[in-house]
C-alpha positions as CSV (number, residue, x, y, z in Angstrom):
1,M,1.3,17.6,-23.9
2,K,-1.2,15.3,-22.4
3,N,0.1,12.8,-20.1
4,E,-1.0,9.2,-21.6
5,K,-0.9,6.2,-19.5
6,S,-0.1,3.0,-21.4
7,P,-1.9,-0.2,-20.5
8,L,0.9,-1.9,-18.8
9,T,1.7,1.2,-16.4
10,A,-2.2,1.1,-15.3
11,L,-1.7,-2.8,-14.7
12,L,1.3,-2.2,-12.7
13,S,-0.3,0.7,-10.9
14,L,-3.1,-1.7,-9.9
15,A,-0.7,-4.4,-9.1
16,A,1.2,-2.1,-6.7
17,I,-2.0,-1.1,-4.9
18,A,-3.3,-4.6,-4.5
19,G,0.2,-6.0,-3.7
20,N,0.5,-3.0,-0.7
21,I,-3.0,-3.9,0.6
22,L,-2.5,-7.6,0.6
23,F,1.1,-7.1,2.3
24,T,-0.7,-4.7,4.7
25,L,-3.4,-7.4,6.1
26,W,-0.8,-10.0,5.7
27,I,1.4,-8.3,8.3
28,L,-1.8,-7.5,10.5
29,Y,-2.5,-11.0,10.5
30,N,0.8,-11.9,11.6
31,I,0.7,-9.1,14.3
32,I,-2.9,-10.7,15.6
33,N,-1.7,-14.5,15.3
34,E,1.2,-13.6,17.3
35,G,-1.3,-12.0,20.2
36,F,0.2,-8.6,19.8
37,Q,3.5,-9.8,21.4
38,G,7.2,-9.2,20.7
39,T,10.0,-6.7,21.7
40,T,9.3,-3.1,21.8
41,I,11.6,-2.9,18.6
42,K,9.6,-5.5,16.7
43,K,6.2,-3.7,17.6
44,F,7.8,-0.4,16.6
45,F,9.0,-1.7,13.0
46,Y,5.5,-3.4,12.8
47,V,3.7,-0.1,13.3
48,T,5.9,1.9,11.3
49,L,6.1,-0.4,8.4
50,M,2.2,-0.5,8.3
51,A,2.1,3.1,8.3
52,L,4.4,3.5,5.4
53,L,2.4,0.8,3.5
54,T,-0.9,2.3,3.9
55,V,0.3,5.8,3.3
56,Y,1.8,4.6,-0.3
57,A,-1.4,2.8,-1.0
58,F,-3.2,5.7,-0.5
59,L,-1.1,7.9,-2.3
60,L,-1.1,5.7,-5.5
61,I,-5.2,5.4,-5.0
62,R,-5.2,9.1,-5.0
63,N,-3.0,9.4,-8.1
64,R,-4.9,7.2,-10.1
65,G,-8.1,9.4,-9.2
66,L,-6.4,12.4,-10.3
67,Q,-5.2,11.1,-13.4
68,Y,-9.0,9.6,-14.3
69,K,-10.5,13.2,-13.3
70,N,-8.1,14.9,-15.5
71,D,-9.0,12.7,-18.5
């Protein structure tokens, strides 16, 4: 059975990708605006959150590419 994607699912996927990228840029802006100052724990959580969001956005983009390739 072919995996068909509804327009709503495609829209939500694009919104998730855009939201992740926008949120990553916003966090990066806040880090730069603070001058990379903060406690070690705060810096660790910034880096961890940035890595998770970047990987998640990459996986979503890759998944969309694989779905288009299979169609």
